[in-house]
N, C-alpha and C positions, 0 to 999 in steps of 0.2 A: 195109274199103275196099281193102285191099291186094289182095284177090282180084279185085275189080272192075277195079282198075288193071292187074293182070297179064295179064288176058285182054281181047282186043279182039273183041267180038262183038255184033252187033245183037240177039242172042237172050239175052244175059246182062245182067241189070240188077237194078233194085230196084223195089219198090212203095214209093214215097216217101209216107209218112204225114206230113201237115202238123202234127200235134199230139201224137201218142203219146209222142214222146221227151221231152216236158216231164216226164213221170213219172220219167224217168231223169236229170233235172236238166240236160238239154241245152237249149241255146237253139234254139228252133224255126227261126229264120231261118238260123242257122249250119248246121243239119242240111240244110235245103233247098239252101243254097249248095254244100255239100260233095257232096250226093248227086244234084243235078239232072243232071249229065252222064251219070248211070247210070240215070235214071228211065225205066222202060218204062211205068209206070202210077202213079197216085197215089190216095191217100185224101184227098180235099179235105174239110176240116172247119175250123170255127172253135172256139176254146176260151175257157173262162172259168175263173177261179181264185178261191179263197176261203181265207183262213188257217184253220188248225185247230190244236188244242193239240199235235198230234204231227207237224205238217208243213203240208200244205195239201190242199184238195179241188180236183179237176180235172173239168171237165165239158165235153162237146161242146155247142156253142151253134149256133143257126141262123146261117148265113153272114152276116157283117156285124154280129153282136151280140156277138162275142167280141173278143179283143184282137190276133189274128193279122193281119199286114199281107198280106192275101190278094192284092191287086193286085200287090204286089211279088213275092210268092212265085210267082204265075203267070208274071210277066215273067221271073224267073230261070230257071224250068223251061223255058219256051218258047224262051228264048235258048239255053240249054245243049243242049236236046234237043227240037227242034220237033215230033217225032212222038209225044211222050209223050201217053198217054191220061189224061184227068182224070175221076175218078170220085168222086161224092159219097159220103161216109160220115157220115150224120147219125144218131147214136145218141141216142135219147131215153130217158134213165134218170136215176137219182139220181147225184150226183157220185161219182167214185172217190176213195177216201181214199189219199193218198200220204204214208205215215208216215216221211218223210225225217229226222225228228228222233229216230228210235228206233235203237237198236243193231241190231235185227233187220233193218231196211232195208239197212244198210251191209254186212251179211254177204255180199251178192252183189257188192259193189263195194270190195274191200279196198284197191285202188290208186287209187281215185277221190279227187281232191283237194277240199279244202274250198271252193275258189273256186267250184266248180259249185253247191254248196249255197248259198253266200252270194249268188251271182248269181240263183239261182232264188227264194230268199226275197225278194230285192229286187224281182224281177219280180212275185211274188204281192202284195207290199205295194203296188206301183205299180198293178197291173191289177185288184185286187179292187174291187168296187163296193159301198161301204158303203151300207146301207139297201136294197140290191137283191141278195138272196141268190141263189145258183145255183138253177136249177129242181130240184124234187124231185117225183117222180110216183108213187113206189111205194105211197103211201097212197091213191091214187085208184083208182076202179073200172076194170077192164080197158077198158071202152068209152071212158072218158075218156082213158086213157093212149093208146089207139089214135088218138083224135081229135087229141090234141096231137102225136103222131108225124106224122100226115098234115099238120097245119098247119106243122110245122117243115120237112118236106120241101118243101112248096109254097113256103114262105118262102125256103128255100135256092135253089130253082130260079129264083125271081124275081130274087133278088140276083145269081145267076150270069149270067142273061141281061142284066141292066142294068149290072153292074159288071165282069164278068170276060170277057165274050164278045169 
């Protein structure tokens, strides 16, 4: 972020992803608040989580079906940088495994504090939906996967028109 702060240019900025940083144990709202002034474009998505034995699972969800506060995120970005482009990133796939309870995960973050892990595990516990697992599609035939992908994108567009416009 220091690079972004040291240069003042309408051409230098970020692609602000609303959910990817959860895999790095970052709070998604904090990321949006910190990077919104530098956002040239976005990857709009909603996220779901599920506990796993070595950390948690993370999955893109149709907008409005995850736990991200999308109206607030849009408001923060629009207020900080009104010309930011909002782009949907709806990836329909099996959940990503985030093995944050393994030593190997931490090899890339030797200076990261445990409070990030504790906060993220609390988030996973709070936002996981018992009895409603994250979507898994890899076992489905390709045509069925494509149909679900199309339905998810259409659902996202409806949500965006109704709740975020």
